C-alpha positions as CSV (number, residue, x, y, z in Angstrom):
1,X,-20.9,3.6,-32.1
2,X,-20.8,0.2,-30.6
3,X,-23.6,-2.4,-31.0
4,X,-24.1,-5.0,-28.3
5,X,-26.5,-7.0,-30.4
6,X,-24.9,-10.4,-30.1
7,X,-27.7,-12.3,-31.9
8,X,-29.1,-15.8,-31.0
9,X,-27.0,-18.9,-30.3
10,X,-27.4,-21.6,-32.9
11,X,-30.7,-23.3,-32.6
12,X,-32.2,-20.8,-30.2
13,X,-35.7,-20.2,-31.6
14,X,-36.9,-18.3,-28.5
15,X,-34.3,-15.4,-29.0
16,X,-36.0,-12.0,-29.2
17,X,-34.0,-9.5,-31.3
18,X,-33.5,-6.1,-29.8
19,X,-35.7,-3.3,-30.9
20,X,-34.4,-0.6,-33.2
21,X,-34.7,1.9,-30.3
22,X,-32.6,-0.4,-28.0
23,X,-29.9,-0.9,-30.7
24,X,-29.8,2.9,-31.4
25,X,-29.4,3.7,-27.7
26,X,-26.4,1.4,-27.5
27,X,-24.8,2.8,-30.6
28,X,-25.0,6.3,-29.1
29,X,-22.9,5.4,-26.0
30,X,-20.6,8.3,-25.1
31,X,-17.7,6.2,-24.1
32,X,-16.1,2.8,-24.9
33,X,-18.3,0.1,-23.7
34,X,-17.3,-1.7,-20.5
35,X,-18.4,-5.4,-20.2
36,X,-18.9,-7.5,-17.1
37,X,-16.6,-10.5,-16.7
38,X,-19.2,-12.9,-18.0
39,X,-20.2,-10.6,-20.9
40,X,-23.8,-10.5,-19.9
41,X,-23.9,-6.8,-19.0
42,X,-22.3,-3.7,-20.5
43,X,-22.1,-0.1,-19.3
44,X,-21.6,3.3,-20.9
45,X,-21.4,6.8,-19.5
46,X,-23.9,9.3,-21.0
47,X,-22.3,12.6,-20.1
48,X,-25.1,14.6,-21.7
49,X,-27.8,13.1,-19.5
50,X,-25.5,12.6,-16.5
51,X,-26.1,8.9,-16.1
52,X,-24.3,5.6,-16.4
53,X,-26.4,3.2,-18.5
54,X,-26.3,-0.5,-17.9
55,X,-27.4,-2.8,-20.7
56,X,-28.3,-6.5,-21.1
57,X,-26.0,-7.6,-23.9
58,X,-28.3,-10.4,-25.2
59,X,-31.3,-8.2,-25.6
60,X,-29.8,-4.7,-25.8
61,X,-32.2,-3.4,-23.2
62,X,-31.3,-0.7,-20.8
63,X,-31.6,-2.2,-17.3
64,X,-31.0,1.0,-15.4
65,X,-29.6,4.5,-15.6
66,X,-27.3,5.2,-12.6
67,X,-27.5,8.8,-11.5
68,X,-23.8,9.6,-11.4
69,X,-23.9,12.9,-13.3
70,X,-20.2,13.7,-13.1
71,X,-18.9,10.2,-13.6
72,X,-15.7,10.0,-15.7
73,X,-15.0,6.3,-15.2
74,X,-17.1,3.3,-14.3
75,X,-16.4,-0.4,-13.8
76,X,-18.3,-3.6,-12.9
77,X,-17.5,-5.7,-9.8
78,X,-16.0,-9.2,-10.4
79,X,-19.3,-11.0,-10.9
80,X,-21.2,-8.1,-12.4
81,X,-23.5,-7.5,-9.4
82,X,-22.3,-3.9,-8.8
83,X,-21.0,-0.9,-10.7
84,X,-18.5,1.6,-9.2
85,X,-18.2,5.1,-10.4
86,X,-15.8,7.9,-9.8
87,X,-16.5,11.7,-10.1
88,X,-14.5,14.7,-9.2
89,X,-14.8,15.3,-5.5
90,X,-17.1,18.2,-4.5
91,X,-18.3,19.5,-1.1
92,X,-21.7,18.2,-2.0
93,X,-20.5,14.7,-2.8
94,X,-18.3,14.6,0.2
95,X,-21.2,15.5,2.5
96,X,-23.5,13.0,0.9
97,X,-21.2,10.0,1.1
98,X,-18.4,10.5,-1.3
99,X,-17.4,10.6,-5.0
100,X,-16.5,6.9,-5.3
101,X,-19.8,5.2,-5.3
102,X,-21.1,1.7,-5.5
103,X,-24.4,0.9,-7.2
104,X,-26.5,-2.2,-7.9
105,X,-25.8,-3.1,-11.5
106,X,-29.4,-4.2,-12.4
107,X,-31.5,-1.7,-10.4
108,X,-29.2,1.3,-10.2
109,X,-29.8,1.5,-6.4
110,X,-27.1,3.2,-4.4
111,X,-25.1,0.9,-2.1
112,X,-22.1,2.7,-0.6
113,X,-19.8,5.7,-1.0
114,X,-16.3,6.8,-0.2
115,X,-14.4,10.1,-0.7
116,X,-11.5,9.6,-3.1
117,X,-10.0,13.0,-4.0
118,X,-7.4,12.0,-6.6
119,X,-7.9,9.7,-9.5
120,X,-5.1,7.2,-10.5
121,X,-5.4,5.2,-13.7
122,X,-3.0,2.6,-12.3
123,X,-5.1,2.0,-9.2
124,X,-8.5,1.9,-11.0
125,X,-10.9,0.3,-10.2
126,X,-10.4,1.3,-6.6
127,X,-12.7,-1.3,-5.0
128,X,-11.7,-4.8,-5.8
129,X,-13.9,-7.8,-5.2
130,X,-13.0,-11.5,-4.9
131,X,-14.2,-13.6,-7.9
132,X,-17.4,-14.7,-6.0
133,X,-17.9,-11.2,-4.5
134,X,-17.8,-12.5,-0.9
135,X,-15.2,-9.9,0.1
136,X,-14.2,-6.5,-1.3
137,X,-11.1,-4.4,-0.6
138,X,-10.3,-0.7,-0.8
139,X,-6.8,0.7,-0.4
140,X,-6.6,3.5,2.1
141,X,-3.6,5.5,3.5
142,X,-1.3,2.9,5.0
143,X,-3.5,-0.1,4.5
144,X,-6.5,-1.9,3.1
145,X,-10.1,-2.0,4.4
146,X,-12.0,-5.2,3.9
147,X,-15.8,-5.3,3.4
148,X,-18.7,-7.8,2.9
149,X,-18.6,-7.8,-0.9
150,X,-22.3,-8.2,-1.2
151,X,-23.1,-5.4,1.2
152,X,-20.3,-2.9,1.4
153,X,-22.5,-0.4,3.1
154,X,-22.3,-2.4,6.3
155,X,-18.8,-1.1,6.9
156,X,-15.3,-2.4,7.5
157,X,-15.1,-6.0,8.6
158,X,-11.3,-6.4,8.7
159,X,-8.1,-4.6,7.6
160,X,-4.5,-4.9,6.6
161,X,-2.2,-2.3,8.1
162,X,0.9,-1.4,6.1
163,X,2.7,1.9,5.9
164,X,3.7,3.2,2.5
165,X,1.5,0.7,0.7
166,X,1.4,1.4,-3.1
167,X,-0.6,-1.5,-4.6
168,X,-2.4,-4.7,-3.9
169,X,-4.2,-7.6,-5.7
170,X,-6.8,-10.2,-4.7
171,X,-6.4,-13.8,-5.8
172,X,-8.8,-15.4,-8.3
173,X,-11.3,-18.0,-7.3
174,X,-13.2,-18.7,-4.1
175,X,-11.9,-19.1,-0.5
176,X,-9.3,-19.1,0.9
177,X,-8.8,-15.6,-0.4
178,X,-5.2,-14.3,-0.7
179,X,-4.2,-10.6,-0.9
180,X,-0.8,-9.7,-2.2
181,X,0.6,-6.2,-1.4
182,X,3.6,-4.2,-2.6
183,X,5.5,-1.4,-0.8
184,X,8.1,0.3,-3.1
185,X,11.8,0.9,-2.2
186,X,12.1,4.2,-0.3
187,X,15.6,5.7,0.1
188,X,17.7,3.0,1.8
189,X,14.7,0.8,2.7
190,X,14.0,-2.2,0.4
191,X,10.7,-2.9,-1.4
192,X,8.4,-5.3,0.5
193,X,6.1,-7.9,-1.0
194,X,3.7,-9.8,1.3
195,X,1.0,-12.4,0.9
196,X,-2.0,-12.6,3.3
197,X,-4.6,-15.3,3.6
198,X,-8.1,-13.9,4.6
199,X,-9.4,-13.8,7.3
200,X,-6.0,-14.0,9.1
201,X,-4.7,-10.6,8.2
202,X,-2.5,-9.7,11.2
203,X,0.5,-11.6,9.8
204,X,1.5,-12.5,6.2
205,X,1.8,-16.2,5.2
206,X,4.9,-15.2,3.1
207,X,7.0,-12.1,2.4
208,X,10.1,-11.0,0.5
209,X,12.2,-7.9,0.3
210,X,14.4,-6.5,-2.5
211,X,16.0,-3.3,-3.7
212,X,15.5,-1.5,-7.1
213,X,11.7,-2.0,-7.2
214,X,9.3,1.0,-7.4
215,X,6.3,-0.5,-9.2
216,X,4.7,-3.9,-9.3
217,X,2.3,-6.1,-11.4
218,X,0.6,-9.2,-10.0
219,X,0.1,-12.5,-11.9
220,X,-1.8,-15.1,-10.0
221,X,-1.8,-18.9,-10.4
222,X,-5.2,-20.3,-11.5
223,X,-5.9,-21.5,-7.9
224,X,-4.8,-18.3,-6.3
225,X,-2.3,-20.1,-4.0
226,X,0.7,-18.4,-5.6
227,X,1.6,-15.2,-7.3
228,X,4.3,-13.8,-9.6
229,X,5.1,-10.2,-8.9
230,X,6.9,-8.3,-11.6
231,X,8.7,-5.3,-10.1
232,X,10.3,-2.6,-12.1
233,X,12.2,0.7,-11.9
234,X,12.4,3.6,-14.4
235,X,16.3,3.5,-14.2
236,X,18.5,0.4,-14.6
237,X,21.2,1.0,-12.0
238,X,23.6,-1.3,-13.9
239,X,23.3,0.8,-17.0
240,X,22.4,-2.2,-19.1
241,X,19.0,-1.0,-20.3
242,X,17.7,2.3,-21.4
243,X,14.2,1.2,-20.4
244,X,14.9,0.6,-16.7
245,X,15.0,-2.7,-14.8
246,X,12.5,-5.4,-14.0
247,X,12.5,-8.6,-11.9
248,X,10.1,-11.5,-11.3
249,X,9.5,-12.7,-7.7
250,X,7.5,-15.9,-6.9
251,X,5.5,-16.0,-3.6
252,X,3.4,-19.0,-2.5
253,X,1.1,-19.6,0.4
254,X,1.9,-23.3,0.5
């Protein structure tokens, strides 16, 4: 199992060690432990009880048990305020809000839901928050829906429209928020990379096109004003590599 008992910081005489029961509960987690970005929270799916348990890593205490009985994956939001879970879509889940669900990380309270029929490891987690959780994004067919990151249940507040969209990424840090998107090469049409600056999402602040690009990874500058996009294909058209072909493209909002 995995123990989350971090122990006291040097000189901390007020630290309270987790109880044996708390430590045992953590060690019996049914999946690899997922940590929040700051390391203060951890989650683990208990498939036997049909819940996602959220723990305080300093004390080992179980803060809440999220009632997502069919969850196969779960992840924290950028600042650890929320947990998103995905379950196989059923008629019951579809009728009650969806199988991709958002929960309060400390109380387990339900916040919002969406229907997401297929699971893609490359796209997970589906809902992506800005670092300060002011905005959240969800890729849909031919676009991205934007939400109030602290209250997704209020509905869509803006959107990016883009046919054949395959992937996207949000810049690190606070406003201005940038969103980079990637559309793969399709037949005789080149791949497209665009950079948007929220809330002005009708036109990109920068864009580039290229051939021989079917997948993309995003690597942001620390300030989020620029991004390196590594594109790749499974086949190297030049025949120079057995492992395919990759390129690096730099896009800046300045």
